[in-house]
VOGU-3710 file (C-alpha; in Angstrom, 3 decimals, decimal comma):
1> miearglskn> 63,912/-1,305/-20,055  60,183/-1,612/-20,846  58,726/-0,617/-24,183  55,201/-1,156/-25,515  53,865/-0,019/-28,871  50,199/-0,227/-29,825  49,275/-3,009/-27,390  45,698/-4,222/-27,672  43,958/-7,113/-25,943  40,329/-8,243/-26,121
11> ygtlkaldnl> 38,418/-10,647/-23,894  35,497/-11,457/-26,143  33,690/-8,169/-26,707  35,579/-6,437/-23,874  38,547/-4,345/-25,020  40,961/-4,655/-22,080  43,788/-2,739/-23,799  43,335/-0,241/-26,598  46,473/0,751/-28,519  48,616/1,263/-25,398
21> sltigpgevf> 52,142/2,615/-25,823  54,662/3,463/-23,105  58,379/3,526/-22,380  60,102/3,097/-18,989  63,838/3,678/-18,709  66,501/2,173/-16,445  66,329/3,179/-12,789  62,802/4,573/-13,086  59,989/3,790/-10,658  56,790/3,899/-12,718
31> gfigpngagk> 53,427/4,155/-10,952  50,622/2,553/-12,979  47,311/4,142/-11,959  43,750/3,355/-12,932  40,438/2,006/-11,640  39,711/-1,701/-11,356  39,364/-3,209/-14,809  41,311/-0,403/-16,493  43,926/-2,777/-17,968  46,809/-2,568/-15,478
41> sttmkilscl> 47,055/-6,291/-14,703  46,546/-7,192/-18,375  49,478/-4,967/-19,325  51,691/-6,573/-16,675  50,717/-10,087/-17,742  51,626/-9,290/-21,343  54,992/-7,880/-20,270  55,649/-10,972/-18,127  54,776/-13,314/-21,031  51,647/-14,709/-19,362
51> lrpdagrasv> 49,335/-13,270/-22,034  49,778/-12,669/-25,745  48,530/-9,349/-27,097  46,076/-9,346/-29,970  47,978/-6,484/-31,576  51,094/-4,420/-30,967  54,549/-5,238/-29,649  56,264/-5,165/-26,276  59,820/-5,746/-25,106  61,675/-5,988/-21,803
61> cgldvrtrgd> 65,387/-5,109/-21,870  65,158/-5,220/-25,649  63,724/-8,773/-25,645  60,447/-9,286/-27,501  57,827/-10,811/-25,191  56,279/-12,820/-28,047  59,425/-14,526/-29,295  61,939/-14,340/-26,408  59,771/-15,378/-23,463  62,390/-17,550/-21,751
71> dvrrvlgymp> 64,971/-14,778/-21,972  62,482/-12,173/-20,691  61,785/-14,282/-17,578  65,493/-14,260/-16,714  65,613/-10,461/-16,510  62,142/-9,825/-15,090  60,400/-10,433/-11,770  56,589/-10,394/-11,638  54,623/-10,234/-8,390  50,839/-10,618/-8,781
81> dflgvyddlt> 48,407/-9,018/-6,366  48,055/-12,222/-4,327  50,942/-14,510/-3,416  50,437/-18,202/-4,167  51,644/-20,139/-1,125  52,623/-23,786/-0,793  51,398/-25,742/2,217  53,982/-27,142/4,627  56,884/-25,097/3,219  58,944/-22,748/5,352
91> vdeylqffaa> 60,112/-19,366/4,050  63,573/-20,791/3,416  62,206/-23,868/1,606  59,946/-21,665/-0,498  62,899/-19,567/-1,654  65,047/-22,687/-2,154  62,372/-23,986/-4,511  62,351/-20,836/-6,638  66,147/-20,586/-6,591  66,251/-24,105/-8,053
101> afaidrrrrr> 63,548/-23,186/-10,590  65,728/-20,299/-11,806  68,736/-22,661/-11,993  70,797/-20,716/-9,474  74,001/-22,644/-8,807  73,891/-24,665/-5,567  77,212/-23,195/-4,432  75,818/-19,650/-4,327  72,181/-20,463/-3,589  72,554/-20,114/0,176
111> atidgvlelt> 74,210/-16,714/-0,068  71,592/-15,519/-2,587  68,684/-16,523/-0,354  70,275/-14,998/2,735  70,776/-11,782/0,781  67,128/-11,397/-0,251  65,970/-12,361/3,256  68,102/-9,568/4,700  66,984/-7,046/2,074  63,296/-7,791/2,744
121> dlvekkhspv> 63,784/-8,011/6,537  62,639/-11,647/6,713  65,698/-13,184/8,402  63,772/-13,873/11,612  60,988/-15,590/9,602  63,404/-17,880/7,772  62,050/-21,080/9,353  58,411/-19,990/9,673  55,678/-21,729/7,632  54,713/-19,643/4,610
131> dglsrgmqqr> 50,964/-20,145/5,086  51,244/-18,860/8,670  52,745/-15,484/7,744  50,787/-12,263/8,097  49,627/-10,513/4,931  52,474/-7,995/5,218  55,093/-10,707/5,641  53,649/-12,633/2,689  53,976/-9,507/0,534  57,600/-9,178/1,650
141> lgiarvlihd> 58,151/-12,820/0,754  56,668/-12,118/-2,662  59,283/-9,400/-3,178  62,024/-11,762/-1,969  60,849/-14,403/-4,430  60,933/-12,043/-7,442  64,411/-10,838/-6,428  65,901/-14,319/-6,125  67,358/-14,246/-9,665  68,393/-10,560/-9,457
151> pkvllldeps> 66,106/-9,261/-12,240  66,653/-5,875/-13,849  62,906/-5,189/-14,140  60,202/-5,671/-11,486  56,450/-5,715/-12,164  54,559/-5,361/-8,882  50,766/-5,590/-8,961  49,243/-3,979/-5,840  52,205/-4,758/-3,524  50,576/-2,832/-0,640
161> sgldprarie> 47,124/-4,365/-1,038  45,553/-5,376/2,274  48,451/-4,168/4,416  48,073/-2,333/7,715  49,576/1,190/7,996  52,917/0,044/9,442  53,314/-2,707/6,842  52,500/-0,230/4,047  55,186/2,164/5,281  57,730/-0,672/5,445
171> mrellielgk> 56,762/-1,859/1,949  57,115/1,685/0,566  60,597/2,039/2,065  61,601/-1,313/0,581  60,437/-0,300/-2,904  62,251/3,035/-2,642  65,428/1,132/-1,744  65,007/-1,146/-4,778  64,714/1,913/-6,981  67,938/3,303/-5,518
181> mgkclmissh> 69,605/0,000/-6,415  68,934/0,756/-10,089  66,035/-1,632/-10,622  63,333/-0,599/-13,087  60,014/-0,867/-11,226  56,476/-0,824/-12,592  54,028/-0,618/-9,675  50,247/-0,645/-9,842  48,437/0,676/-6,788  45,298/2,448/-5,632
191> ilselaemct> 47,185/4,169/-2,795  48,076/7,290/-4,758  49,740/9,159/-1,891  52,350/6,387/-1,628  53,020/6,396/-5,370  53,555/10,162/-5,242  56,264/9,668/-2,609  58,259/6,938/-4,341  57,649/7,137/-8,104  59,721/9,068/-10,619
201> cigiiergrl> 56,983/8,862/-13,262  53,395/7,684/-13,643  50,995/6,330/-16,219  47,231/6,851/-15,947  45,045/4,277/-17,707  41,288/4,189/-18,120  39,189/1,676/-20,067  42,318/0,239/-21,672  43,630/3,563/-22,978  46,709/5,301/-21,603
211> lysgsikeay> 45,629/8,865/-20,855  48,946/10,146/-19,527  52,535/8,933/-19,199  55,340/11,083/-17,847  56,729/12,697/-14,729  54,527/13,536/-11,763  55,522/17,215/-12,027  54,366/17,310/-15,650  51,031/15,789/-14,614  50,632/18,464/-11,948
221> arvrggervt> 51,505/21,200/-14,436  48,920/19,867/-16,890  46,253/19,997/-14,182  47,036/23,434/-12,713  49,400/25,037/-15,201  51,753/26,551/-12,635  52,701/26,573/-8,963  50,601/28,110/-6,208  51,802/29,899/-3,071  49,745/30,854/-0,022
231> vrlepggaaa> 50,951/33,851/1,996  49,524/34,706/5,428  50,170/38,316/6,455  50,793/39,689/9,930  48,861/42,731/11,217  50,679/46,031/11,069  51,819/45,777/7,481  50,097/46,571/4,218  46,592/45,159/3,784  46,184/41,999/1,722
241> aqvaealagd> 44,164/43,814/-0,960  46,886/46,463/-1,259  49,581/43,780/-1,642  47,517/41,920/-4,264  47,168/45,143/-6,253  50,952/45,602/-6,172  51,423/42,093/-7,595  48,937/42,610/-10,423  50,414/43,074/-13,850  53,598/41,066/-13,284
251> aritrasvad> 53,939/38,534/-16,111  55,206/35,870/-13,728  51,937/35,929/-11,758  48,625/34,824/-13,260  46,384/35,583/-10,266  46,515/36,902/-6,698  43,323/36,380/-4,682  42,572/37,696/-1,195  40,867/36,005/1,756  41,024/37,889/5,069
261> qsltidlapg> 44,730/38,498/5,687  45,923/35,778/3,293  46,918/35,786/-0,358  46,737/32,882/-2,809  49,196/33,530/-5,639  49,241/31,447/-8,842  52,511/31,559/-10,781  52,630/31,382/-14,551  53,829/28,024/-15,989  57,600/27,741/-15,980
271> nhghhflfem> 58,127/29,989/-12,951  59,316/27,803/-10,081  61,477/30,199/-8,033  60,006/32,121/-5,095  62,716/34,727/-4,426  61,124/37,350/-6,650  57,865/36,953/-4,704  59,594/37,706/-1,413  61,098/40,832/-2,948  57,763/42,017/-4,367
281> lcaagarida> 55,896/41,318/-1,104  58,452/43,215/0,971  58,475/46,090/-1,483  54,666/46,294/-1,175  54,952/46,645/2,604  53,757/43,150/3,520  54,681/41,600/6,861  54,851/37,857/6,188  53,653/35,415/8,853  53,732/32,273/6,670
291> ftpeevklee> 54,838/31,541/3,104  53,643/28,119/1,880  54,195/26,739/-1,645  51,304/24,386/-2,385  51,523/21,204/-4,401  48,866/19,481/-6,445  48,054/16,098/-4,931  48,285/13,009/-7,135  44,644/12,300/-6,288  43,693/15,687/-7,778
301> aflrlttgav> 45,700/15,042/-10,930  44,104/11,585/-11,303  40,571/12,955/-10,930  41,215/15,798/-13,383  42,856/13,590/-16,021  40,248/10,804/-15,927  36,493/10,705/-16,503  35,525/7,993/-13,996  34,545/5,541/-16,726  34,970/1,823/-15,983
311> q> 34,789/-1,289/-18,118
//
């Protein structure tokens, strides 16, 4: 649905994008991560035909963004980080305007607008002035506006920016629902915990260069190598040091460290099942109080895969 090959863009002496290549398939929710000035917005503007790259090629649904701009806009919805509002327009009038701009037939315009209002939970705000909406409601209206022509691809630049906790949760649930509908989403955000919950894949960009693109699990594996399990032992069974010694030498385990009556066990890459661990722990005489598989946080993966450099 989205393909970029060797994209580069300069602003004078500043290299905003440096030979960026990525591919996003249908139904994927792609989290675009990087510090301010890394090149996220520049990439989205090129894909939405608002900027021309200095080098490289990009396409949306197989349509070249350089030569098929009008066709790209029919299959793509782009939401910038701040919604441009029009004074004295209500929510309904605002959407009527964009429905007309996308040449949606008058006979189905009403049903289309009512549909996006319901999807974005804005039905009760239908007759409210746009410039009087809260930040969260304006972000919802931005989503409604980009959905008005039923695009296959959505580019969302900081959709949760400036939202309070409740509004962020509601926005996250809305984006998850859009992904379930089969839309291809590219979302830039600094709220990494939210991206980890809703994205199927991520891209990490720094100083215009794409450092990583792939699944979140692959990013975690690159950072740690394998899964980690913490086991807390009950008194009365074998001591933690004795259990750790029994685990040593198994090829599926890279390390078993002891702290008081707890074990931290690192599994070798490619070993994701935990049943064999239960069997080995019981055989060693352990009495298990808690067995907790740990996950790498997206924040940890981001910090390990980047250097902290900014433009």
